[in-house]
ROFI-243203 format. One record per residue (C-alpha): x, y, z; residue number from 1. Coordinates in nm, 2 decimals, decimal comma. Layout:
+--------+--------+--------+-----+
:      u :      v :      w :  nr :
+--------+--------+--------+-----+
:      X :      Y :      Z : NUM :
...
+--------+--------+--------+-----+
This chain:
+--------+--------+--------+-----+
:      u :      v :      w :  nr :
+--------+--------+--------+-----+
:   3,53 :   2,61 :  -1,24 :   1 :
:   3,53 :   2,45 :  -0,89 :   2 :
:   3,57 :   2,10 :  -1,05 :   3 :
:   3,88 :   2,23 :  -1,22 :   4 :
:   4,04 :   2,32 :  -0,89 :   5 :
:   3,92 :   2,00 :  -0,73 :   6 :
:   4,10 :   1,81 :  -1,01 :   7 :
:   4,41 :   2,02 :  -0,94 :   8 :
:   4,40 :   1,93 :  -0,57 :   9 :
:   4,35 :   1,56 :  -0,65 :  10 :
:   4,63 :   1,56 :  -0,90 :  11 :
:   4,87 :   1,72 :  -0,65 :  12 :
:   4,77 :   1,48 :  -0,37 :  13 :
:   4,80 :   1,19 :  -0,61 :  14 :
:   5,15 :   1,32 :  -0,70 :  15 :
:   5,24 :   1,34 :  -0,33 :  16 :
:   5,11 :   0,98 :  -0,28 :  17 :
:   5,30 :   0,84 :  -0,57 :  18 :
:   5,62 :   1,02 :  -0,46 :  19 :
:   5,57 :   0,88 :  -0,11 :  20 :
:   5,53 :   0,52 :  -0,25 :  21 :
:   5,83 :   0,57 :  -0,47 :  22 :
:   6,04 :   0,69 :  -0,18 :  23 :
:   5,93 :   0,40 :   0,03 :  24 :
:   6,02 :   0,16 :  -0,24 :  25 :
:   6,35 :   0,31 :  -0,36 :  26 :
:   6,48 :   0,58 :  -0,12 :  27 :
:   6,40 :   0,46 :   0,23 :  28 :
:   6,56 :   0,11 :   0,18 :  29 :
:   6,89 :   0,29 :   0,09 :  30 :
:   6,86 :   0,52 :   0,39 :  31 :
:   6,79 :   0,22 :   0,62 :  32 :
:   7,09 :   0,04 :   0,47 :  33 :
:   7,32 :   0,33 :   0,54 :  34 :
:   7,18 :   0,38 :   0,89 :  35 :
:   7,24 :   0,01 :   0,96 :  36 :
:   7,61 :   0,04 :   0,85 :  37 :
:   7,65 :   0,35 :   1,06 :  38 :
:   7,50 :   0,18 :   1,37 :  39 :
:   7,73 :  -0,12 :   1,32 :  40 :
:   8,04 :   0,10 :   1,29 :  41 :
:   7,96 :   0,34 :   1,57 :  42 :
:   7,86 :   0,07 :   1,82 :  43 :
:   8,13 :  -0,17 :   1,73 :  44 :
:   8,38 :  -0,03 :   1,99 :  45 :
:   8,15 :  -0,02 :   2,30 :  46 :
:   8,00 :  -0,36 :   2,23 :  47 :
:   8,35 :  -0,50 :   2,16 :  48 :
:   8,48 :  -0,36 :   2,50 :  49 :
:   8,18 :  -0,51 :   2,67 :  50 :
:   8,26 :  -0,85 :   2,52 :  51 :
:   8,62 :  -0,82 :   2,64 :  52 :
:   8,50 :  -0,75 :   3,00 :  53 :
:   8,29 :  -1,07 :   2,99 :  54 :
:   8,59 :  -1,25 :   2,85 :  55 :
:   8,81 :  -1,12 :   3,14 :  56 :
:   8,55 :  -1,23 :   3,39 :  57 :
:   8,53 :  -1,57 :   3,25 :  58 :
:   8,91 :  -1,62 :   3,26 :  59 :
:   8,93 :  -1,50 :   3,61 :  60 :
:   8,63 :  -1,67 :   3,77 :  61 :
:   8,53 :  -1,94 :   3,52 :  62 :
:   8,18 :  -1,81 :   3,49 :  63 :
:   8,00 :  -1,49 :   3,38 :  64 :
:   7,82 :  -1,43 :   3,70 :  65 :
:   7,56 :  -1,14 :   3,70 :  66 :
:   7,73 :  -0,87 :   3,48 :  67 :
:   7,48 :  -0,92 :   3,20 :  68 :
:   7,18 :  -0,83 :   3,42 :  69 :
:   7,38 :  -0,54 :   3,57 :  70 :
:   7,47 :  -0,41 :   3,22 :  71 :
:   7,11 :  -0,43 :   3,12 :  72 :
:   7,00 :  -0,22 :   3,42 :  73 :
:   7,28 :   0,03 :   3,38 :  74 :
:   7,26 :   0,10 :   3,01 :  75 :
:   6,89 :   0,05 :   2,96 :  76 :
:   6,96 :  -0,20 :   2,68 :  77 :
:   6,89 :  -0,57 :   2,69 :  78 :
:   7,22 :  -0,76 :   2,73 :  79 :
:   7,24 :  -1,14 :   2,72 :  80 :
:   7,49 :  -1,42 :   2,67 :  81 :
:   7,38 :  -1,69 :   2,44 :  82 :
:   7,54 :  -2,00 :   2,29 :  83 :
:   7,70 :  -1,92 :   1,95 :  84 :
:   7,48 :  -2,19 :   1,79 :  85 :
:   7,17 :  -1,99 :   1,87 :  86 :
:   7,27 :  -1,67 :   1,68 :  87 :
:   7,04 :  -1,59 :   1,38 :  88 :
:   7,34 :  -1,51 :   1,16 :  89 :
:   7,39 :  -1,63 :   0,81 :  90 :
:   7,71 :  -1,78 :   0,68 :  91 :
:   7,87 :  -1,45 :   0,60 :  92 :
:   7,77 :  -1,30 :   0,94 :  93 :
:   7,90 :  -1,61 :   1,12 :  94 :
:   8,23 :  -1,59 :   0,94 :  95 :
:   8,27 :  -1,22 :   1,03 :  96 :
:   8,18 :  -1,30 :   1,39 :  97 :
:   8,45 :  -1,56 :   1,40 :  98 :
:   8,70 :  -1,30 :   1,29 :  99 :
:   8,61 :  -1,09 :   1,59 : 100 :
:   8,39 :  -0,83 :   1,43 : 101 :
:   8,07 :  -0,69 :   1,58 : 102 :
:   7,77 :  -0,79 :   1,37 : 103 :
:   7,44 :  -0,60 :   1,34 : 104 :
:   7,13 :  -0,80 :   1,26 : 105 :
:   6,75 :  -0,75 :   1,23 : 106 :
:   6,54 :  -0,44 :   1,14 : 107 :
:   6,72 :  -0,10 :   1,16 : 108 :
:   6,50 :   0,03 :   1,44 : 109 :
:   6,51 :  -0,30 :   1,63 : 110 :
:   6,88 :  -0,38 :   1,57 : 111 :
:   7,06 :  -0,67 :   1,75 : 112 :
:   7,44 :  -0,65 :   1,79 : 113 :
:   7,65 :  -0,97 :   1,84 : 114 :
:   8,01 :  -0,99 :   1,95 : 115 :
:   8,21 :  -1,32 :   2,01 : 116 :
:   8,36 :  -1,38 :   2,36 : 117 :
:   8,71 :  -1,52 :   2,30 : 118 :
:   8,78 :  -1,85 :   2,48 : 119 :
:   8,41 :  -1,95 :   2,51 : 120 :
:   8,14 :  -2,08 :   2,29 : 121 :
:   7,91 :  -1,79 :   2,39 : 122 :
:   7,82 :  -1,47 :   2,21 : 123 :
:   7,73 :  -1,13 :   2,36 : 124 :
:   7,39 :  -1,02 :   2,24 : 125 :
:   7,30 :  -0,65 :   2,28 : 126 :
:   6,95 :  -0,53 :   2,18 : 127 :
:   6,71 :  -0,47 :   2,05 : 128 :
:   6,83 :  -0,11 :   2,06 : 129 :
:   6,58 :   0,15 :   2,17 : 130 :
:   6,57 :   0,35 :   1,84 : 131 :
:   6,26 :   0,53 :   1,75 : 132 :
:   6,15 :   0,61 :   1,39 : 133 :
:   6,11 :   0,99 :   1,39 : 134 :
:   5,79 :   0,98 :   1,18 : 135 :
:   5,63 :   0,69 :   1,36 : 136 :
:   5,32 :   0,68 :   1,57 : 137 :
:   5,12 :   0,99 :   1,67 : 138 :
:   5,41 :   1,22 :   1,59 : 139 :
:   5,42 :   1,09 :   1,23 : 140 :
:   5,04 :   1,13 :   1,19 : 141 :
:   5,06 :   1,49 :   1,33 : 142 :
:   5,34 :   1,57 :   1,09 : 143 :
:   5,15 :   1,43 :   0,80 : 144 :
:   4,84 :   1,63 :   0,89 : 145 :
:   5,05 :   1,95 :   0,92 : 146 :
:   5,21 :   1,88 :   0,58 : 147 :
:   4,88 :   1,82 :   0,41 : 148 :
:   4,72 :   2,12 :   0,58 : 149 :
:   5,01 :   2,35 :   0,48 : 150 :
:   5,01 :   2,22 :   0,13 : 151 :
:   4,64 :   2,28 :   0,10 : 152 :
:   4,67 :   2,63 :   0,23 : 153 :
:   4,96 :   2,70 :  -0,01 : 154 :
:   4,76 :   2,57 :  -0,31 : 155 :
:   4,46 :   2,76 :  -0,20 : 156 :
:   4,66 :   3,09 :  -0,17 : 157 :
:   4,82 :   3,02 :  -0,51 : 158 :
:   4,50 :   2,92 :  -0,70 : 159 :
:   4,26 :   3,17 :  -0,55 : 160 :
:   4,36 :   3,47 :  -0,77 : 161 :
:   4,38 :   3,24 :  -1,07 : 162 :
:   4,02 :   3,12 :  -1,00 : 163 :
:   3,91 :   3,48 :  -0,96 : 164 :
:   4,07 :   3,58 :  -1,30 : 165 :
:   3,92 :   3,28 :  -1,47 : 166 :
:   3,58 :   3,36 :  -1,34 : 167 :
:   3,62 :   3,71 :  -1,47 : 168 :
:   3,73 :   3,58 :  -1,81 : 169 :
:   3,42 :   3,35 :  -1,81 : 170 :
:   3,19 :   3,65 :  -1,73 : 171 :
:   3,35 :   3,86 :  -2,00 : 172 :
:   3,32 :   3,58 :  -2,26 : 173 :
:   2,95 :   3,52 :  -2,17 : 174 :
:   2,89 :   3,90 :  -2,20 : 175 :
:   3,05 :   3,91 :  -2,54 : 176 :
:   2,84 :   3,61 :  -2,64 : 177 :
:   2,53 :   3,80 :  -2,54 : 178 :
:   2,63 :   4,09 :  -2,76 : 179 :
:   2,76 :   4,32 :  -2,49 : 180 :
:   3,06 :   4,42 :  -2,70 : 181 :
:   3,19 :   4,67 :  -2,44 : 182 :
:   3,26 :   4,40 :  -2,18 : 183 :
:   3,63 :   4,37 :  -2,09 : 184 :
:   3,82 :   4,15 :  -1,85 : 185 :
:   4,06 :   4,28 :  -1,58 : 186 :
:   4,43 :   4,23 :  -1,66 : 187 :
:   4,56 :   4,19 :  -1,31 : 188 :
:   4,90 :   4,02 :  -1,37 : 189 :
:   5,16 :   3,96 :  -1,63 : 190 :
:   5,14 :   3,58 :  -1,63 : 191 :
:   4,97 :   3,36 :  -1,88 : 192 :
:   4,63 :   3,44 :  -1,73 : 193 :
:   4,69 :   3,81 :  -1,77 : 194 :
:   4,81 :   3,75 :  -2,13 : 195 :
:   4,48 :   3,56 :  -2,19 : 196 :
:   4,28 :   3,84 :  -2,04 : 197 :
:   4,46 :   4,09 :  -2,26 : 198 :
:   4,39 :   3,87 :  -2,56 : 199 :
:   4,02 :   3,84 :  -2,48 : 200 :
:   4,00 :   4,22 :  -2,44 : 201 :
:   4,18 :   4,26 :  -2,78 : 202 :
:   3,93 :   4,01 :  -2,93 : 203 :
:   3,64 :   4,21 :  -2,79 : 204 :
:   3,77 :   4,54 :  -2,92 : 205 :
:   3,83 :   4,39 :  -3,27 : 206 :
:   3,49 :   4,23 :  -3,26 : 207 :
:   3,33 :   4,56 :  -3,17 : 208 :
:   3,53 :   4,74 :  -3,43 : 209 :
:   3,44 :   4,48 :  -3,70 : 210 :
:   3,07 :   4,49 :  -3,62 : 211 :
:   3,08 :   4,87 :  -3,62 : 212 :
:   3,25 :   4,87 :  -3,96 : 213 :
:   3,01 :   4,61 :  -4,09 : 214 :
:   2,71 :   4,81 :  -3,99 : 215 :
:   2,87 :   5,12 :  -4,14 : 216 :
:   2,95 :   4,93 :  -4,46 : 217 :
:   2,59 :   4,80 :  -4,49 : 218 :
:   2,46 :   5,15 :  -4,43 : 219 :
:   2,69 :   5,31 :  -4,69 : 220 :
:   2,63 :   5,03 :  -4,94 : 221 :
:   2,25 :   5,07 :  -4,92 : 222 :
:   2,30 :   5,44 :  -4,96 : 223 :
:   2,53 :   5,40 :  -5,27 : 224 :
:   2,29 :   5,15 :  -5,43 : 225 :
:   1,99 :   5,37 :  -5,38 : 226 :
:   2,11 :   5,64 :  -5,62 : 227 :
:   2,15 :   5,42 :  -5,94 : 228 :
:   1,84 :   5,23 :  -5,84 : 229 :
:   1,64 :   5,55 :  -5,83 : 230 :
:   1,78 :   5,66 :  -6,16 : 231 :
:   1,68 :   5,32 :  -6,31 : 232 :
:   1,32 :   5,37 :  -6,19 : 233 :
:   1,32 :   5,72 :  -6,32 : 234 :
:   1,46 :   5,63 :  -6,66 : 235 :
:   1,22 :   5,33 :  -6,70 : 236 :
:   0,93 :   5,57 :  -6,62 : 237 :
:   1,05 :   5,81 :  -6,89 : 238 :
:   1,09 :   5,52 :  -7,13 : 239 :
:   0,73 :   5,41 :  -7,07 : 240 :
:   0,59 :   5,77 :  -7,11 : 241 :
:   0,80 :   5,86 :  -7,42 : 242 :
:   0,60 :   5,88 :  -7,74 : 243 :
:   0,89 :   5,96 :  -7,96 : 244 :
:   1,15 :   5,69 :  -8,06 : 245 :
:   1,44 :   5,93 :  -7,98 : 246 :
:   1,32 :   6,01 :  -7,63 : 247 :
:   1,26 :   5,64 :  -7,57 : 248 :
:   1,62 :   5,56 :  -7,69 : 249 :
:   1,77 :   5,83 :  -7,46 : 250 :
:   1,58 :   5,69 :  -7,17 : 251 :
:   1,71 :   5,34 :  -7,24 : 252 :
:   2,07 :   5,48 :  -7,27 : 253 :
:   2,03 :   5,62 :  -6,92 : 254 :
:   1,91 :   5,28 :  -6,80 : 255 :
:   2,22 :   5,12 :  -6,94 : 256 :
:   2,45 :   5,37 :  -6,78 : 257 :
:   2,28 :   5,32 :  -6,45 : 258 :
:   2,31 :   4,94 :  -6,49 : 259 :
:   2,68 :   4,98 :  -6,57 : 260 :
:   2,73 :   5,19 :  -6,26 : 261 :
:   2,56 :   4,92 :  -6,05 : 262 :
:   2,78 :   4,65 :  -6,20 : 263 :
:   3,09 :   4,86 :  -6,13 : 264 :
:   2,98 :   4,92 :  -5,77 : 265 :
:   2,89 :   4,55 :  -5,71 : 266 :
:   3,23 :   4,45 :  -5,86 : 267 :
:   3,41 :   4,69 :  -5,62 : 268 :
:   3,21 :   4,56 :  -5,32 : 269 :
:   3,28 :   4,20 :  -5,41 : 270 :
:   3,65 :   4,28 :  -5,44 : 271 :
:   3,66 :   4,45 :  -5,10 : 272 :
:   3,47 :   4,16 :  -4,94 : 273 :
:   3,70 :   3,90 :  -5,10 : 274 :
:   4,00 :   4,09 :  -4,97 : 275 :
:   3,86 :   4,08 :  -4,62 : 276 :
:   3,90 :   3,70 :  -4,61 : 277 :
:   4,21 :   3,70 :  -4,83 : 278 :
:   4,52 :   3,56 :  -4,67 : 279 :
:   4,87 :   3,63 :  -4,79 : 280 :
:   5,00 :   3,33 :  -4,99 : 281 :
:   5,33 :   3,22 :  -4,85 : 282 :
:   5,46 :   3,12 :  -5,20 : 283 :
:   5,36 :   3,45 :  -5,36 : 284 :
:   5,67 :   3,66 :  -5,46 : 285 :
:   5,70 :   3,92 :  -5,73 : 286 :
:   5,95 :   4,18 :  -5,85 : 287 :
:   5,75 :   4,51 :  -5,83 : 288 :
:   5,98 :   4,70 :  -6,07 : 289 :
:   5,86 :   4,53 :  -6,40 : 290 :
:   5,50 :   4,52 :  -6,28 : 291 :
:   5,50 :   4,89 :  -6,22 : 292 :
:   5,68 :   4,96 :  -6,55 : 293 :
:   5,42 :   4,77 :  -6,75 : 294 :
:   5,13 :   4,93 :  -6,55 : 295 :
:   5,27 :   5,29 :  -6,60 : 296 :
:   5,32 :   5,21 :  -6,97 : 297 :
:   4,95 :   5,11 :  -7,00 : 298 :
:   4,81 :   5,40 :  -6,81 : 299 :
:   5,03 :   5,65 :  -7,01 : 300 :
:   4,84 :   5,55 :  -7,32 : 301 :
:   4,51 :   5,66 :  -7,17 : 302 :
:   4,40 :   6,03 :  -7,21 : 303 :
:   4,47 :   6,23 :  -6,89 : 304 :
:   4,54 :   6,59 :  -6,82 : 305 :
:   4,85 :   6,50 :  -6,62 : 306 :
:   5,18 :   6,35 :  -6,73 : 307 :
:   5,26 :   6,01 :  -6,57 : 308 :
:   5,64 :   5,96 :  -6,49 : 309 :
:   5,73 :   5,60 :  -6,43 : 310 :
:   6,02 :   5,48 :  -6,21 : 311 :
:   6,36 :   5,47 :  -6,39 : 312 :
:   6,52 :   5,14 :  -6,49 : 313 :
:   6,74 :   4,97 :  -6,23 : 314 :
:   6,91 :   4,63 :  -6,22 : 315 :
:   6,83 :   4,58 :  -5,85 : 316 :
:   6,52 :   4,35 :  -5,81 : 317 :
:   6,27 :   4,46 :  -5,55 : 318 :
:   6,08 :   4,14 :  -5,45 : 319 :
:   5,78 :   4,15 :  -5,22 : 320 :
:   5,56 :   3,86 :  -5,09 : 321 :
:   5,24 :   3,97 :  -5,27 : 322 :
:   5,06 :   3,84 :  -5,58 : 323 :
:   5,14 :   4,04 :  -5,90 : 324 :
:   4,77 :   4,11 :  -5,97 : 325 :
:   4,72 :   4,26 :  -5,62 : 326 :
:   5,03 :   4,48 :  -5,65 : 327 :
:   4,89 :   4,59 :  -5,99 : 328 :
:   4,54 :   4,65 :  -5,85 : 329 :
:   4,66 :   4,85 :  -5,55 : 330 :
:   4,91 :   5,07 :  -5,75 : 331 :
:   4,66 :   5,12 :  -6,03 : 332 :
:   4,41 :   5,26 :  -5,78 : 333 :
:   4,67 :   5,50 :  -5,64 : 334 :
:   4,79 :   5,62 :  -5,98 : 335 :
:   4,43 :   5,67 :  -6,12 : 336 :
:   4,34 :   5,86 :  -5,80 : 337 :
:   4,65 :   6,08 :  -5,85 : 338 :
:   4,57 :   6,14 :  -6,22 : 339 :
:   4,22 :   6,25 :  -6,14 : 340 :
:   4,35 :   6,52 :  -5,89 : 341 :
:   4,68 :   6,62 :  -6,04 : 342 :
:   4,72 :   6,95 :  -6,23 : 343 :
:   5,00 :   6,85 :  -6,46 : 344 :
:   5,23 :   6,57 :  -6,32 : 345 :
:   5,21 :   6,24 :  -6,14 : 346 :
:   5,54 :   6,07 :  -6,03 : 347 :
:   5,58 :   5,70 :  -5,94 : 348 :
:   5,89 :   5,59 :  -5,76 : 349 :
:   6,03 :   5,30 :  -5,57 : 350 :
:   6,26 :   5,28 :  -5,26 : 351 :
:   6,40 :   5,02 :  -5,02 : 352 :
:   6,43 :   5,08 :  -4,64 : 353 :
:   6,57 :   4,78 :  -4,45 : 354 :
:   6,34 :   4,49 :  -4,52 : 355 :
:   6,05 :   4,70 :  -4,66 : 356 :
:   5,98 :   4,80 :  -5,02 : 357 :
:   5,80 :   5,14 :  -5,07 : 358 :
:   5,60 :   5,24 :  -5,37 : 359 :
:   5,55 :   5,62 :  -5,38 : 360 :
:   5,28 :   5,80 :  -5,59 : 361 :
:   5,31 :   6,18 :  -5,59 : 362 :
:   5,10 :   6,44 :  -5,76 : 363 :
:   5,09 :   6,82 :  -5,79 : 364 :
:   4,72 :   6,85 :  -5,71 : 365 :
:   4,54 :   7,02 :  -5,42 : 366 :
:   4,66 :   6,76 :  -5,17 : 367 :
:   4,47 :   6,60 :  -4,88 : 368 :
:   4,39 :   6,79 :  -4,56 : 369 :
:   4,57 :   6,66 :  -4,25 : 370 :
:   4,25 :   6,57 :  -4,08 : 371 :
:   4,14 :   6,35 :  -4,37 : 372 :
:   4,46 :   6,15 :  -4,42 : 373 :
:   4,35 :   5,86 :  -4,20 : 374 :
:   3,98 :   5,86 :  -4,28 : 375 :
:   4,04 :   5,86 :  -4,66 : 376 :
:   4,11 :   5,49 :  -4,65 : 377 :
:   3,77 :   5,41 :  -4,50 : 378 :
:   3,51 :   5,25 :  -4,73 : 379 :
:   3,28 :   5,50 :  -4,91 : 380 :
:   3,46 :   5,80 :  -4,76 : 381 :
:   3,51 :   6,08 :  -5,00 : 382 :
:   3,65 :   6,43 :  -4,97 : 383 :
:   3,39 :   6,71 :  -4,96 : 384 :
:   3,47 :   6,83 :  -5,31 : 385 :
:   3,49 :   6,47 :  -5,46 : 386 :
:   3,18 :   6,35 :  -5,66 : 387 :
:   3,32 :   6,07 :  -5,87 : 388 :
:   3,38 :   5,70 :  -5,79 : 389 :
:   3,23 :   5,50 :  -5,51 : 390 :
:   3,49 :   5,57 :  -5,23 : 391 :
:   3,62 :   5,21 :  -5,24 : 392 :
:   3,94 :   5,25 :  -5,44 : 393 :
:   4,16 :   5,36 :  -5,15 : 394 :
:   3,98 :   5,12 :  -4,91 : 395 :
:   4,08 :   4,83 :  -5,14 : 396 :
:   4,44 :   4,95 :  -5,14 : 397 :
:   4,44 :   4,96 :  -4,76 : 398 :
:   4,29 :   4,61 :  -4,74 : 399 :
:   4,55 :   4,47 :  -4,99 : 400 :
:   4,83 :   4,62 :  -4,78 : 401 :
:   4,68 :   4,50 :  -4,45 : 402 :
:   4,64 :   4,13 :  -4,54 : 403 :
:   5,00 :   4,12 :  -4,66 : 404 :
:   5,15 :   4,28 :  -4,35 : 405 :
:   5,21 :   4,61 :  -4,52 : 406 :
:   5,07 :   4,96 :  -4,49 : 407 :
:   4,96 :   5,26 :  -4,69 : 408 :
:   4,99 :   5,62 :  -4,59 : 409 :
:   4,87 :   5,96 :  -4,72 : 410 :
:   5,13 :   6,23 :  -4,69 : 411 :
:   5,23 :   6,57 :  -4,84 : 412 :
:   5,43 :   6,56 :  -5,16 : 413 :
:   5,73 :   6,76 :  -5,27 : 414 :
:   5,54 :   6,82 :  -5,59 : 415 :
:   5,29 :   7,03 :  -5,39 : 416 :
:   5,00 :   6,78 :  -5,38 : 417 :
:   4,95 :   6,44 :  -5,21 : 418 :
:   5,19 :   6,15 :  -5,17 : 419 :
:   5,06 :   5,79 :  -5,12 : 420 :
:   5,32 :   5,55 :  -4,99 : 421 :
:   5,24 :   5,18 :  -5,03 : 422 :
:   5,48 :   4,95 :  -4,82 : 423 :
:   5,53 :   4,57 :  -4,82 : 424 :
:   5,78 :   4,35 :  -4,65 : 425 :
:   6,05 :   4,22 :  -4,87 : 426 :
+--------+--------+--------+-----+
């Protein structure tokens, strides 16, 4: 963790260093050039006036006398009169000097100014000017140290809570890895670290829930497998002890029924387990209306005490992003469940609400108590008065809806019994 923040510091300082080098290579030369032009323009008038004073002195007395030394003492700037041939000017500067302009030469902070004295072969030289670079020497070093210190304190103040949150996240992840599924990270902010903490907490909650459900599923599975297994042992013992062929045949019939029950239970368990890892196929699209019509037509032919009413014909297609076999499996489970509990009527209907397609299965049976309407979709959960099946049919319906972004709800029906509403996005 500390290496991470050390790398952050090094990257920031490297960025500052690169920015400084880039400024020295590209920005400071432009600033110096502009400063040089400003110096030349702003000092052209006083230097030109000084050159005219020397020119007047030369016309009046034929020499320059001592004004150069006096000017140097008065203004604190070196002033000298030199032959024009000794000026370090290039051709362009010499041409400008000949036209009577004041010329600046040399480094910006050691500038030399030159002005031609008319009627002589001498040039007035002023400088080097006593200009000081503001960031030079000890002052520049102190400013640099203050900048680095301030930047370091700012980075430390910025990254300290981030470091604390990341350490808390690491402790939480390590605790989850050790099996402490109740460990949670503190969500102290709404930034990306806070979002990551919330995601880790959600992951921990889902992991805890999944393991709890897995343990419960294993417990319930072992319980469900025990009953047919015990009946198998009992039937085999009867078959061994039977002396009459008819008694032996009845025992073997019970063995076959127990094996068929085991096969059906294993098939339901495998279906539920496969759906747990099943992902919604993006290309899967099916119109639920003909699928339900065919399913209801098939189930109507089976002997039931209740009448099954299928949805009426309609031209409007109701397309959902689910495989046809899964729609058929989920709706078949709901209809068969309704037919088992209905007194005389089961009604299947369809509706659209926004971008959702709803499949409704109503019956006129005893209904589902309000306290059981959520738990009824849990694996192996049965109502107190229910003794048939394995308790996986509605759990499979819930899993099919879940993996496709849909939902299933148990409600009260206008027929007096239960209503199951299976919803999928269109």
